[in-house]
N, C-alpha and C positions, 0 to 999 in steps of 0.2 A: 860762270857762274851757277848760276839758277840752270844750265844745259846739263853741267857737270852731277847734279842731282837727279836733275830726271830720270837721266839715262839705269838706274840700277835699279828703283822703280820699277820700271817699265822691266824689270830685265827677272827683277824678282817674283814679280804679281805669279802668282797660284793660280792657275789655268781654271781653276774652282773651289769653292768656300763647301765648305762644310750643312751651311744652308740650302747653294743650290744640291747639295751631293744627299737633304734628307729633301725635296722638294721631286727630285726625282724620285730615288728608293719609295716611295712616301706614293705619288704617283704607279708605276708601274708596281706592289703591290696593289692596288687598288680597278687599276686599267686588265689585272687579271685576277684580279676576282670575283668582275662585273662582265666574262668574257664566259665566268661561269654559264650563264643565266641563256648562254644560248648552245648548251650543255655536255659542251668542254670544266671542265672542274680542272684548273691551274696548280690553283693553290688550296685542296681542298684536304693535302697532305700530310699540312701543318699539325703539330701536336696541339693539343689544348689538356685542358686538367679540371678537374672533376672531382667537386667534396666527395671526399673520402675515407670509407677505416679502413679498406683493402685496400691495399700500395699495391695490388696486383691491377684492379681496375679505376681506375688513378687516369691514366695516362688513353691517349685515341687523337686516331687523324679525326681532325674535323669535321672528314666528310664520310658518310657513312657507305658512301662507291667506294672507299677506299680503306674502310674495314680489314682488307685481310695482314697489314700492314704490319696492325698490330703495334700501337701505344708505342715501344721503344722505338723498335722501327722507324714512325713517325720522327722521336723527338734526334732521331741520330739521323732518317734528312734533316729536320727544318738547322739542325746546329749546319750541319755541311751546307748546306743551301745560303742559312747567314752569312758563314763564315766564307765564300765564295764572293757571293755578290757586297759586303762589305772588306772584301782585300779591292775588289779596284777604287769601292773610293776610297783608299790610304794611299794604292797603287795614284787617279789622282792626283791626290796632295801631295804627291809624291814625299810618300817615307814612309818609311820602310816594313814592306809589303813579310816575308819572312816572322820578319818576330809580333804584326797580327797577331799573324792567323795560330801561334804558339797562344799568343798571350790571350789573346782572344780564344779561347773554344776552352781553358780553361776555368776564365773572366767569367765563361757562358753554361756550361756544367754548375760553379756551382752557385749563380744567382739562378740556373731551373731547380736545381734541386731547394734551392730555400721557398722558389712556389709552392715546387709542391708541400713540401711540409706545411705553409702556408693553407693548404689548400684540405690540413685532415680539419677530421669535422667537429672536435670537441675545443676550434678552434672558428672551420669558421662556419657551419653549421647557424643558419639566420631564425625563421621562422618556430616554430613547433613543429610543424609535420615534417620538416626537414627532420630536429630531433629523434623522431616518430619513429621515420624515415631509414637511415640512424639505425636503432638501436641505445641510444646516448640518451643519458636526462638533465645533461648540464653544457655551456658553451659559450664558447668566448663571444659568439655573432660577430665577431670580425667578415664575416660574408670570403669568399676570396681572397680580398682587396688587404685578408690580412698576412697572402705573402708579401706583397710587396711590402709589411712592416719588417718581415720575419728579411726579405735578401736586408732592409737597411743593416739588423742589427747583426746579425751574419758578417756583410763587410766592417762594421763597425768595429768588434774582436779578432777579426784583419787587422783592421790598420791599426789599431794600439795591441794590440796584443803579439805581431807577426811580424812587426812593420815592411821587415822587408821584402816580402811574398806581398805587402800592396805596392811598393817601388818595383815590383817585377813585373811587376801588371799595372801598373803601367804605361803602357803603350798599348794597353785596350778599353782603359780607364773612361768614357768623349762619355758624362753621361748631356752635356748638349746635344750632341749628334741623338745619340739614341731616343731623346725626348724631342726633338725636333722632326724626327720622324717618327714617332708617335700620332701626331700633334696631324702630322699633314693624313695620317686614318683617320683618324679620328674624327678630321670633316665627313665624309663618308659619311661612319657613324650616325656622328647627330646628323645628316640628314634626311637619311630612311628614320630614325627614329621620329620625326619633324613629321615626314609623308604618311605615317604607319596613326599619328591623331595629327592629321593636319585641321581638320572640323573642327573634332579641341580643344588645337591650339588656337585656332584663331580666332576662339569668341570667350581669350581671356587674355587676347593679344597686349590688351588697352595697361587692361592687370599686370604683365611682364615685362613694360617696360615703364613700371616702378620702380623697378630689379633693377636695369639698367639708371637711372637715376641716379637709388639708391647706392648700389658698388661705386659709379664710377666720382657721386657728386658728393656727397657724405663718407662713405668708406674710407676710401683711397685721402680726402682732404686731411682728416684726420689724423689715421696711424702715419703719416707723411708728418703728417703738425707733431704730430708728439717724439715722431723715432729724430726727426730734426729739434727742436724745442727741451721737452724732458728728458734724452740718453742722448742730445751732441752727436747726435750719425753725420759723417758729412752725402752729399745728395744719393751717388752711388753707391747707402748703402739704404737707404730711406726707399727711394723710388721701387726696387724688385723685392723689399717687403711690404711693401702702400701696396701695390700690388697683391700680390704673394692672397694678406688679410682680407685685401677687400675685394676681390676678382674671381681670381678661378685657381690658386690655389701654386702649384708646378709651372703649367702654363705658361700665365701670366706672372712669373716673378723672372723667368728666364728669356718670353718673353722680352718685358720688358730694361727686365736689365739688358738686351743683346744693344735694344732701341738706341738707349743711353753709352751702351758699347762696355756696360760697366763690365771689372774683373771678372774671368768663370764660375771663380768658386764663388759670391755672393751670393748670385742666385739660383747656389750648388746650395750653401747654407741655407737658405730660406725656406729654397724643397723641402731639407728635410725635415723642421722645424711643422708644413702647416701636414705632412703624411700625421705627423703622430700629434696634431692636434686633432686630426681629419676621426681618427679614430677615435681617439676621446669624446668627441662630438657626437662619433652614429654609437656609445653605445650610452653614453646622458640623452642625446636629446628625448630618440622616440617614444622615452617611456615617462617621460619631462608631455609632453604633445600627447598620452594617451589618457594622461590622470588630470594635465589639463585644461586642454584642447577635441577630448571627443566631440563634444558641441561646435567645434567647429574644427568638420576634417580637409577643410581648405585651404584655413588657415595653417594649420599643420605644418602641411603635405610646404606649403608657399615656404614658408620659415625653413624648412629644413631648402631646400632649395636655397637662398640668398644666405643660411646660416654656414654653413657645410666647404668646403671651398676645393675637395675637390670632384669630380662629377663622380667616379663610380661610391664614394661614401654616401656621395647629396644623394641622389638613385637608390642609392641600399637603403640606406638611412628614410627617404619614400616608400620602398618597403617595403624594412619592418613598421614603421607610421601606419601608413596603413593595413599590417596584416594586428595588430595590436588593438588600434579600435575599431577596424571593423565587426572586432571578436570582440570587446568590448560596445559596442549596439548590438550588434546580434542574441549580448544577452539581457539586453533592454529589449527584444523583438523590432531595433531598425536595420534593415535589409542595405546598405548599398553598396550601389552595382562597384566589379572590383574595372580593376586600372585604373583612375577621379584623382587617386590623391597621388599614384608616384608619379600617372600624369601631370599630376603639375608643378608636384618636386622635377622631371627630366625635363618640360617648356620652364621654366624660368630658370633653370640651369644654362639651359641650349640660349638662353637672350642677352644670359653670361655670354658666357663663353664667344657666340661668335664675334662678341664687339674687345677678342682683346685687340685684331690685329690692330682694328681703330687706334686702339687710348695706344701700342704701341708704336703708330703716325703722329697721333699728334704728341704726345713724346721725345721721337725723334726732330720733330720740327721744330721745340720749346728746345728739347738742349744744343741743335744743332746752330739755334740763331741765337739764342739768347744768356744759353747755361756754360756752353763750353766755343766762347771769342774772346777777344779783349779789351776791339772797339770792330766799328761797326763794318770798315771794309773786310774784318773779316769773317763774314757772319757766311754761313756756307750757302753757298747757291742748289740749283732743283735737285741736282745732281747730285751732288751730297750725300742729299737730304736721303734721294731712293737710293747711296753704298749705304747707309748707316738703317734702314730698313727692315729686319729681319726676314727673310726671302721665306719663309720658310710658312710665314703665315700666305703670302700667297702660294700656297701645294693645297693651303686648310682649304681658301675660301672656293680654287679650283673641287677638290678634293668637295666639294658638299656639295656644292649648283649642279657639278656633274649628278651626282648619286639623288638628289634630290629634284631635276631636274628628270631625268629616268623614272626618275618612282614616280611622277603625276604624270607622267604621261604615258603609262606603264597600265593597263587593265588591272584589276584587283587579281589575278591570279599572276602573270607576270614580276607585278611591283609586292608583292610575297616570292620568289625567288631571288630579283634584285637585292629586300632584302638579308636571303639569305645569302647571298651572294657576299656580300659589306661581312655580314659576321662570320665572312671566313678569311678574309680581309683582314680584323677588328682584330683577331686570334693573334698576327702580329703584332698591331698595337700596345697587347697585351704585356707579348715578350720584350718591349722595345719598355716599355715601363720599370721591367725588373730586373732590364739591367742600369735601366737607370738607377735607377734603386740601391742596387748593386750600386754600382759605381759612387753612389755618395758615399754610402758607407765608405769606400778602399779612397774615400779623398777625404772626409773625419776625422782629423788623431786632433783627441782630447782636447793635450795638451796644446797644441795647435790649435786649434776650435778657441780653447778659450781665450790664448792669445788674439784674435781673428775680432772675439766679441761678438761669441756663440749666445755668452749665461745675458749679455749686456738684449740679443734678438730673442734668446724667448723670455725677455723679460714682459721686450718690445708684444709680443705680442701674445700674451701671454693677457695683460693691461685690456689692450686692444680687442682682443673678441670675446671675455670673456667679460671688458667695464664696461661693453657699448658694438658689438658690431652685432652680439647673438640679440639682443637688448631691441637693438635700433631694430632688424630683421623682424624683431617680430610684430614692435608698433603696422613699419612698414608691411608686414602681412595682415597684422588687422582689420586697418584703414580698408584694402583691398577688394580684400576674400572678407570678409565674417560677415554673411550670413547668405555667405554663396551654400550651398549644397551639393554633393556630388547627387546624383538618382539612380530613384533605389531602384533593388533587384525586381 
């Protein structure tokens, strides 16, 4: 009886999972980027999008050495290469490659068009200097990441107004695969950010630890309690929601959702809320910081890092806050050195990001040994804990360690080249994020979302974020950074 049940499981096992594919593809991208330090530039052709008012100037290859290709050619080449690479992954998953290629091509063009629109200056320009550069007198100040919101909205429109089109695209709608690959690449990008500000980062290390304590011991527990006790969500909903609000948004929601084997739709729904609320915070918090915290710039900087739950929006918020506070200080005769406010925000965010994998492993252990068991004899062995552990986190750690080690071992000139090489690889991370949010939109049929509880999810998010997350983050920032000033210019 036992042998009969075992044989089909072995024969049906897949040779590779999406998790491992994310690790493999992410590592290939990062390593290919790093080979550019030696003089070759195998990924410099990847398309990048600038903030624009003239659409002809928006697209360009990432590296100036490929400028002769032109922006549109770089875009087409990026589409072809990603289609080929992801198709190999689909083949490894033993799925229909031809169906995937056709549908992915449509998804890619629509998603990147959304990103392109989101880079329009009236949506994306942040600072007064940028507005002057583009000859505009107002902007929504969403940064380029406003393109994620555009991608999400376009996906939502298709899902709800054209459900047949959304269903047709379903073979290419793989938000978990896309975001996991992006997170692997993100590890290298965070590493060179840390290396670039190592002295600064070291000087605020103890203060940054407060962010970890706050995010994991205060935020997470309170949000989980609210979701479970006030709104009666089951555990598989409460865990990704608590992680998304308290730790690092999309990455944390998907990572911890995978750790406890939640249904894929759950972290996807949480992710959509994370993005929307991050943009709301980006529009509000920097101006509150300028008004109330101009005399404590690093309190403001840490607050943005603790309160805004996506990396890009948090760092963008730090940049806006720096511009606003430095301008106000300069008007009063005080001139702070550039980079310290946004650097503090980025450093706080990095400390939080690094522990996504640790928290995922802890949750995987708890769920395997104490939640999803009916008696002690069914508690998981170490191998089963390993099987539940999100493998893409390994890729994140490897790319982080690789890029950080190379950056610290290199001289200033070589370190600058490494940073530039990782910057080129990071363009793929941006593209995978765009694909993720567009896919999230396509999966988000409002009628189905409402039946799944999106209204209750949003209520938990509003209560948690505006009820205590923002204010506890402000208190922690004040306790650890009050009186610490950036150096004067």
